Backbone bond lengths (Angstrom), bond angles and torsions (degrees), N, CA, C in turn:
res aa  C-N    CA-C-N  psi(-1)  N-CA   C-N-CA  omega(-1)  CA-C   N-CA-C  phi
1 M - - - 1.459 - - 1.526 110.15 -
2 R 1.302 114.47 157.02 1.454 121.22 173.70 1.523 107.03 -98.70
3 V 1.332 115.85 120.29 1.464 122.16 -174.43 1.523 109.48 -114.97
4 F 1.333 116.04 116.53 1.466 121.94 174.28 1.519 106.34 -89.41
5 L 1.332 116.46 109.74 1.464 122.70 -174.90 1.522 110.00 -103.45
6 A 1.324 116.34 104.70 1.463 122.02 174.92 1.520 107.94 -86.33
7 G 1.332 116.56 131.78 1.457 120.06 -174.00 1.518 111.07 87.82
8 A 1.317 116.14 28.32 1.464 121.43 -173.89 1.521 113.65 -64.43
9 S 1.327 117.97 -27.36 1.467 119.80 -177.35 1.525 112.65 -91.18
10 G 1.325 117.44 0.75 1.461 121.07 177.86 1.516 111.94 -76.05
11 V 1.328 115.31 178.24 1.462 120.26 -173.88 1.528 112.14 -60.31
12 I 1.316 118.70 -43.08 1.471 118.50 178.60 1.520 111.23 -82.72
13 G 1.321 117.59 -32.70 1.459 120.31 177.59 1.516 112.06 -56.57
14 Q 1.331 116.52 -44.20 1.461 120.63 179.57 1.523 112.11 -65.34
15 R 1.305 117.57 -26.98 1.468 121.60 176.47 1.532 111.10 -80.67
16 L 1.325 115.90 -31.41 1.463 120.13 -176.95 1.524 113.24 -73.59
17 I 1.322 117.56 -40.68 1.466 120.27 -172.69 1.528 112.26 -52.95
18 P 1.344 120.28 -55.98 1.468 118.43 -178.44 1.529 112.99 -62.01
19 R 1.312 117.32 -34.07 1.470 120.64 179.31 1.528 110.95 -68.37
20 L 1.318 116.41 -41.84 1.461 120.22 178.04 1.529 110.84 -64.26
21 V 1.324 116.63 -44.57 1.467 121.16 179.24 1.527 110.05 -62.95
22 Q 1.323 116.63 -44.64 1.467 120.70 179.53 1.534 111.19 -61.27
23 A 1.330 116.97 -31.83 1.466 121.37 178.71 1.533 111.82 -80.46
24 G 1.333 117.17 1.57 1.459 121.03 175.53 1.515 115.74 94.65
25 H 1.320 117.17 8.87 1.464 120.81 -179.50 1.528 110.71 -89.33
26 V 1.315 115.89 153.01 1.460 122.77 172.54 1.525 105.83 -97.72
27 V 1.335 116.39 126.51 1.459 121.07 -173.29 1.521 110.72 -112.84
28 G 1.318 115.45 125.11 1.456 121.97 168.33 1.514 106.34 -98.73
29 G 1.320 117.12 109.85 1.459 121.63 -175.37 1.515 111.35 -97.42
30 M 1.331 116.39 109.59 1.461 120.82 -177.87 1.523 111.06 -89.46
31 T 1.320 114.63 134.63 1.460 122.41 172.43 1.518 108.01 -142.94
32 R 1.329 116.15 152.04 1.470 119.26 176.11 1.522 110.84 -93.71
33 S 1.327 116.87 -3.16 1.459 121.85 -175.37 1.530 111.23 -108.65
34 S 1.332 115.89 115.71 1.469 119.62 -179.76 1.524 111.78 -61.95
35 S 1.328 117.22 -25.16 1.467 120.06 179.94 1.530 112.34 -70.87
36 K 1.324 118.07 -10.45 1.469 120.73 -177.60 1.523 113.65 -105.77
37 T 1.334 117.68 -1.61 1.466 119.06 -177.58 1.524 112.11 -66.69
38 E 1.327 117.61 -37.38 1.466 120.15 179.60 1.530 110.82 -64.15
39 L 1.330 116.85 -41.76 1.462 121.14 176.92 1.529 110.50 -58.31
40 L 1.319 117.12 -45.80 1.464 120.74 -179.46 1.526 111.15 -61.48
41 A 1.331 116.72 -40.84 1.466 120.12 177.55 1.527 110.80 -63.93
42 Q 1.336 116.90 -42.15 1.468 120.32 178.64 1.525 111.84 -62.44
43 L 1.329 116.73 -32.61 1.468 120.86 178.83 1.529 112.25 -76.20
44 G 1.345 116.62 -15.12 1.459 120.24 176.59 1.512 115.62 114.32
45 A 1.330 117.26 4.25 1.467 120.83 -179.68 1.521 111.02 -93.72
46 E 1.311 114.71 158.22 1.454 121.60 167.07 1.526 105.45 -85.27
47 P 1.348 119.02 109.60 1.466 119.87 -176.55 1.528 111.97 -65.89
48 I 1.319 115.09 136.47 1.460 121.95 177.25 1.525 106.81 -126.83
49 L 1.322 115.81 110.68 1.462 121.41 -178.81 1.524 108.55 -88.37
50 C 1.329 115.78 111.11 1.458 120.39 -176.19 1.521 109.04 -163.10
51 D 1.315 115.93 144.54 1.461 122.16 175.55 1.524 107.88 -99.70
52 V 1.315 117.02 127.50 1.465 121.79 -177.84 1.531 112.19 -59.81
53 F 1.333 117.15 -21.36 1.462 120.26 -179.80 1.532 113.03 -86.57
54 D 1.341 116.97 -7.65 1.463 121.32 173.33 1.528 106.52 -92.45
55 R 1.325 114.70 85.45 1.463 121.59 -169.98 1.526 112.99 -55.51
56 D 1.317 117.38 -47.17 1.462 120.34 -177.49 1.524 111.52 -64.43
57 A 1.330 116.68 -43.87 1.467 120.17 178.78 1.530 110.76 -64.71
58 L 1.326 116.24 -37.82 1.467 120.29 179.17 1.527 110.81 -65.36
59 I 1.312 116.65 -45.70 1.470 120.25 178.34 1.525 109.82 -57.09
60 Q 1.329 116.63 -44.02 1.464 120.07 179.81 1.529 111.17 -66.19
61 A 1.332 117.21 -41.31 1.470 120.69 -179.57 1.527 111.22 -62.75
62 V 1.321 116.76 -43.06 1.470 119.98 179.39 1.526 109.70 -67.69
63 R 1.323 117.32 -43.64 1.475 120.40 176.84 1.522 110.95 -57.11
64 D 1.332 116.01 -47.18 1.467 120.56 -177.51 1.524 111.58 -62.07
65 F 1.328 117.02 -37.77 1.471 120.28 -179.09 1.530 111.14 -76.97
66 N 1.325 117.74 -29.68 1.464 123.84 177.79 1.536 112.12 55.39
67 P 1.347 116.81 62.68 1.466 119.73 -174.22 1.530 114.06 -79.97
68 D 1.329 113.74 158.38 1.463 121.93 168.09 1.523 109.75 -88.24
69 V 1.335 115.07 -26.54 1.465 122.42 -177.35 1.522 108.73 -138.78
70 V 1.333 116.17 137.57 1.463 121.96 167.90 1.522 106.04 -108.89
71 L 1.325 115.85 119.53 1.463 122.58 -177.88 1.523 108.13 -111.19
72 N 1.332 116.14 110.21 1.462 122.45 -176.29 1.526 109.82 -96.19
73 E 1.314 116.30 103.50 1.470 122.86 176.28 1.529 110.39 -112.77
74 L 1.328 116.74 25.30 1.463 121.50 -176.90 1.524 112.74 -74.77
75 T 1.318 114.74 136.25 1.462 122.86 166.48 1.521 106.36 -142.80
76 D 1.303 116.56 166.24 1.462 121.52 172.84 1.517 106.18 -129.86
77 L 1.312 114.61 81.47 1.464 121.78 -176.16 1.521 110.09 -116.81
78 P 1.326 117.55 148.57 1.467 120.63 179.76 1.528 111.04 -75.27
79 D 1.328 116.32 160.95 1.463 120.09 174.72 1.522 111.14 -68.03
80 D 1.327 116.65 -30.99 1.468 122.65 -178.58 1.527 109.61 -97.24
81 V 1.328 116.94 116.05 1.467 122.00 -177.44 1.528 112.18 -58.60
82 E 1.331 117.19 -27.41 1.467 120.48 179.62 1.531 112.08 -64.36
83 K 1.325 116.95 -20.12 1.467 121.28 -178.19 1.528 112.55 -100.34
84 I 1.318 116.92 11.39 1.462 120.16 -174.48 1.526 112.35 -61.45
85 G 1.321 117.73 -36.91 1.463 120.93 178.87 1.511 112.87 -61.70
86 D 1.335 116.26 -31.21 1.461 120.99 179.24 1.530 112.05 -69.10
87 H 1.318 116.96 -15.63 1.461 121.37 -175.85 1.524 113.53 -103.23
88 A 1.325 118.02 6.97 1.469 120.78 -175.85 1.526 111.71 -56.23
89 E 1.322 117.28 -45.38 1.466 119.40 -178.26 1.521 111.84 -70.91
90 L 1.342 117.11 -36.92 1.467 120.06 177.37 1.523 110.37 -64.88
91 N 1.326 116.08 -44.65 1.454 120.55 179.70 1.530 110.41 -66.08
92 A 1.329 116.27 -38.08 1.464 120.22 177.25 1.527 110.48 -62.04
93 R 1.314 116.88 -40.58 1.470 119.97 -179.50 1.527 111.20 -63.69
94 I 1.325 116.56 -41.05 1.464 119.15 -179.16 1.528 110.70 -67.65
95 R 1.344 116.19 -31.16 1.471 120.23 179.65 1.529 112.60 -79.55
96 T 1.308 117.57 -20.18 1.467 120.11 179.46 1.526 109.67 -102.95
97 E 1.319 116.94 -75.15 1.465 120.43 -177.70 1.525 111.56 -61.77
98 G 1.319 117.32 -44.55 1.465 120.26 179.50 1.516 111.99 -61.70
99 N 1.325 116.20 -46.08 1.463 120.60 179.20 1.527 111.03 -64.08
100 Q 1.334 117.26 -42.25 1.468 120.00 178.82 1.524 111.05 -62.85
101 N 1.327 116.80 -38.30 1.464 119.84 177.26 1.527 111.00 -63.68
102 L 1.334 116.99 -40.30 1.467 120.00 177.11 1.525 111.07 -64.84
103 I 1.321 116.62 -41.43 1.468 120.12 178.04 1.527 110.42 -61.82
104 E 1.321 116.84 -44.57 1.471 120.02 179.03 1.527 110.77 -63.63
105 A 1.325 117.00 -40.97 1.465 120.52 177.77 1.529 110.27 -62.56
106 A 1.329 116.77 -40.30 1.466 120.48 177.80 1.528 110.52 -63.25
107 R 1.317 116.63 -44.47 1.472 120.71 179.24 1.525 111.04 -58.05
108 Q 1.336 116.03 -39.07 1.463 120.30 -176.40 1.526 113.20 -84.22
109 S 1.328 116.51 2.22 1.469 118.87 177.66 1.528 110.77 -126.41
110 G 1.324 116.45 34.31 1.455 119.93 174.58 1.513 115.46 94.02
111 S 1.312 117.69 9.01 1.476 123.63 177.36 1.524 114.34 55.87
112 P 1.341 116.38 59.36 1.463 118.37 173.14 1.528 109.97 -65.07
113 K 1.311 115.40 162.97 1.465 120.41 177.81 1.527 109.55 -63.02
114 I 1.332 116.23 143.89 1.466 121.91 -179.91 1.520 109.20 -115.79
115 L 1.320 115.53 131.40 1.461 122.60 169.59 1.520 106.28 -123.87
116 A 1.326 117.18 136.21 1.467 120.52 -178.02 1.513 110.27 -140.60
117 Q 1.328 115.28 141.37 1.460 121.14 -177.14 1.512 112.33 -87.72
118 T 1.326 113.41 149.18 1.450 122.61 171.09 1.531 107.24 -150.93
119 V 1.316 117.34 -166.49 1.468 120.13 -174.67 1.525 111.45 -113.50
120 A 1.328 115.30 150.79 1.469 121.98 -176.12 1.522 112.81 -94.03
121 W 1.327 117.25 9.91 1.462 119.69 179.23 1.524 109.19 -121.99
122 Q 1.311 115.19 160.82 1.462 121.66 -179.86 1.525 109.63 -75.01
123 L 1.310 116.35 121.43 1.461 120.67 176.23 1.523 109.15 -85.37
124 P 1.339 117.09 150.86 1.467 118.68 175.86 1.530 109.93 -64.56
125 D 1.326 115.75 152.24 1.464 119.67 177.97 1.523 109.59 -52.98
126 G 1.305 115.74 138.04 1.456 120.56 -179.79 1.511 110.43 151.03
127 P 1.334 116.35 -170.90 1.460 120.52 -173.47 1.530 113.54 -62.38
128 D 1.329 117.60 -37.08 1.462 119.13 -177.81 1.527 111.23 -69.04
129 A 1.328 117.57 -40.27 1.471 120.89 178.52 1.528 110.79 -64.50
130 L 1.316 116.87 -42.35 1.465 120.40 177.75 1.525 110.80 -64.45
131 A 1.332 116.32 -38.30 1.462 120.88 179.91 1.523 111.59 -66.18
132 V 1.334 117.12 -39.76 1.465 120.68 178.03 1.527 109.85 -61.55
133 A 1.318 116.75 -44.65 1.468 120.56 179.30 1.530 110.71 -61.94
134 E 1.327 117.08 -41.75 1.462 121.38 179.29 1.525 110.94 -66.27
135 L 1.333 117.48 -42.92 1.461 121.12 178.29 1.526 109.82 -59.21
136 E 1.320 117.00 -48.92 1.464 120.57 -178.88 1.529 110.64 -59.57
137 R 1.324 116.96 -46.93 1.459 120.78 -179.02 1.528 111.15 -60.45
138 S 1.319 116.82 -46.34 1.465 120.22 -175.67 1.527 112.16 -69.53
139 V 1.319 117.89 -37.66 1.469 120.80 178.88 1.530 110.26 -68.03
140 L 1.317 116.82 -43.95 1.467 120.22 178.86 1.529 111.24 -65.25
141 A 1.329 117.45 -34.63 1.467 121.25 177.87 1.526 111.68 -63.79
142 E 1.331 116.83 -24.35 1.468 122.08 178.18 1.527 111.76 -91.60
143 G 1.337 117.18 3.62 1.465 120.17 -176.85 1.512 112.67 77.31
144 G 1.329 116.29 22.26 1.455 121.34 -176.83 1.513 113.64 -91.43
145 V 1.320 113.98 -173.46 1.460 122.47 -178.11 1.524 108.56 -119.99
146 V 1.326 115.74 129.21 1.460 121.99 174.82 1.522 107.43 -95.93
147 L 1.330 115.85 122.29 1.463 122.77 178.25 1.521 107.35 -95.47
148 S 1.297 116.70 104.78 1.466 122.33 -174.74 1.527 108.70 -99.14
149 Y 1.340 115.32 94.29 1.463 121.72 -173.89 1.523 112.46 -84.78
150 G 1.338 115.46 142.81 1.451 120.77 165.52 1.522 108.90 -71.43
151 Q 1.326 116.87 175.52 1.465 120.80 177.77 1.525 108.74 -62.62
152 F 1.326 115.56 128.30 1.458 119.92 178.75 1.521 110.55 -70.48
153 Y 1.329 114.93 145.11 1.458 120.20 168.21 1.519 108.06 -143.13
154 G 1.332 115.26 157.56 1.455 121.22 -177.35 1.519 110.12 116.69
155 P 1.335 116.95 -172.91 1.464 121.97 -174.74 1.526 113.29 -55.25
156 G 1.333 115.27 131.55 1.456 121.81 176.04 1.515 115.36 83.36
157 T 1.333 117.81 -2.50 1.465 121.36 -178.48 1.521 110.13 -98.49
158 Y 1.332 115.70 174.13 1.465 120.04 173.34 1.526 110.91 -62.98
159 N 1.304 117.11 -24.28 1.465 122.82 -175.03 1.528 110.99 -113.00
160 E 1.328 115.66 60.59 1.465 119.71 -179.74 1.523 112.10 -72.58
161 Q 1.314 117.00 -36.87 1.463 121.29 -171.97 1.520 114.03 -103.82
162 Q 1.328 117.52 -11.67 1.461 119.64 -177.28 1.526 109.34 -137.39
163 I 1.317 114.95 159.44 1.458 120.71 177.54 1.525 107.59 -96.34
164 P 1.336 117.62 123.76 1.465 120.41 -177.92 1.528 111.84 -75.05
165 A 1.310 114.68 170.96 1.464 120.72 175.71 1.530 109.61 -63.61
166 E 1.314 115.44 158.67 1.465 120.34 175.14 1.522 109.56 -71.84
167 P 1.306 117.98 151.72 1.454 128.08 -1.58 1.531 110.47 -76.73
168 R 1.297 116.06 142.41 1.463 121.35 -177.54 1.526 109.08 -145.89
169 V 1.334 114.26 162.84 1.457 119.95 176.49 1.526 108.80 -154.78
170 Q 1.319 115.75 134.01 1.457 121.11 176.52 1.533 107.46 -66.38
171 I 1.314 117.44 136.53 1.462 122.90 -170.55 1.530 112.76 -57.03
172 D 1.323 118.21 -40.10 1.466 119.82 -179.93 1.528 111.19 -70.16
173 R 1.319 116.81 -37.54 1.473 120.10 175.47 1.530 109.97 -63.25
174 A 1.332 116.81 -40.19 1.468 120.42 178.34 1.529 110.60 -61.34
175 A 1.328 116.62 -43.34 1.466 120.42 179.68 1.529 110.98 -66.08
176 D 1.330 116.89 -44.65 1.470 119.98 178.55 1.522 110.82 -58.45
177 R 1.309 115.89 -46.52 1.470 121.24 -177.55 1.534 110.56 -65.14
178 T 1.319 117.32 -37.80 1.466 120.90 179.28 1.520 110.79 -61.56
179 V 1.325 117.28 -44.70 1.469 120.47 178.62 1.530 109.90 -60.28
180 E 1.318 117.08 -40.83 1.470 121.31 178.94 1.528 112.08 -62.70
181 L 1.320 117.24 -26.15 1.468 121.52 -173.28 1.529 114.69 -90.67
182 L 1.325 118.05 3.19 1.467 119.58 -178.01 1.529 112.06 -57.52
183 G 1.310 117.76 -31.21 1.458 121.35 -179.46 1.513 114.35 -99.28
184 E 1.317 116.99 9.35 1.474 122.63 -176.82 1.533 110.95 -65.02
185 P 1.345 117.59 141.39 1.464 118.90 173.48 1.527 110.66 -68.31
186 S 1.308 115.96 163.90 1.462 121.67 -177.77 1.521 111.75 -55.22
187 G 1.335 114.55 140.04 1.454 120.75 177.78 1.511 110.93 155.67
188 V 1.317 115.60 -176.09 1.464 122.68 176.55 1.520 107.26 -103.40
189 V 1.331 116.66 126.40 1.457 121.71 178.44 1.523 107.86 -116.16
190 V 1.320 116.22 120.99 1.462 121.73 177.62 1.523 107.84 -86.03
191 I 1.338 115.89 127.03 1.463 121.72 -178.16 1.521 108.01 -116.22
192 T 1.317 115.72 100.29 1.465 122.53 -179.40 1.519 108.87 -138.98
193 D 1.338 115.52 167.88 1.469 120.39 175.24 1.510 109.76 -67.31
């Protein structure tokens, strides 16, 4: 399959690319950062430089890649976990406007299957919680799959040295499970240890 991976340079995206390639898929790895395109190529993806908020460019990028699957692993989180609260509105925007742009791009390129990530724990009331609900609703309305991840732990995550509270999932297990779910029927799939 041809997999358009949005958020390819993120912590799970970098784990997914080699697994997808090893499983025989062709991966278009989208990033908004030109400094990360070489990394994506080294991991085995065809780098696609595009910002999810540039709707027209995104539609063209998805059309050009012609995917069987659009895999949305986008987040807008800080490198420092202590600043995560400061990013609630940014992360909410990527889950609403960014996700809607990906859905529209998918519609305009033959309606490939959509899989999109969210979290397996209850978020506090606010923009991020509302955005998660909107993402889930919109993905399910398209017949897609919502990947509801536990808190990541392991190399490259916020929890490299400690195991977080449940729900949680080791980053490599999350990536393995995601690859297995490419053919999953529509619904919400909880991915935890």
